[in-house]
N, C-alpha and C positions, 0 to 999 in steps of 0.2 A: 354304210347306211346306218344310222340310230332309228329307232322305232319306239313309238311310245304309244301307251293304253289309249285306244279309242282309233288311232291310224285307221284307215281302211287299206288294205291290200286286193291284190289279185295273185293267181296261183301262175306260176309260170313253168315250173316243172317240180315234181317231188320223185323220191328213189324208192319210195314205200310201194312195193307193189300191191298190197291189199286195202288200198282206199280205193274208194270211186270217186275220190276229189279229181276234176281234169282241167287241163288248161283252160283260165279264165275263169275259174270260180273265185267267187269274192269274199272276203271275210273281214272279220275286226281284231286288231290285236290286243289280245287281253296282258301279255307280258310279253318285257325282251330280256332276256338275259346275254350280257354283250360279251362277257366270259365263257359261255357255253355256245357263244353264236345260235342260241336256242330261242326260238320265236312262238311263242304259245298264242293259238289264232283259235276265235270262234266263227266258223265259217259259215256262212248264210246256209248251207245244206243240213246244218245240226251239228256234223263233225266238229270235232276239239282237237282233231289232229296238231301236233307241233311241229314245225319248220325247223332244219337241221341245217341252217345253212352252208356250216362248214363240211359238211356229208352228203351235198349235192342236191339239197332243196334250193328253190328259186323261186322270189314272189318279187313283184315291184308294186310301187303306189296305184292304185285305183282311182 
C-alpha cells in the first residue's frame, strides 16, 4: 500500500515493547519512505513513533 502525507491510519500491531500505543490508536501520516517501508506518524496521543512495516508493524486506513 502507498501512504501520503495527511492520510489517517489506525494501529493494528507494533513490535515496539516500549510504546504506550495500543491497537486502534489513530494517527496522521507525516511521511512514507517506500524504500525502507517506514511510515512516520503523528499519533493523536502525542507520540511520533514511526512504523517499520517490513519488521512487523501493521496499520490500516482509519
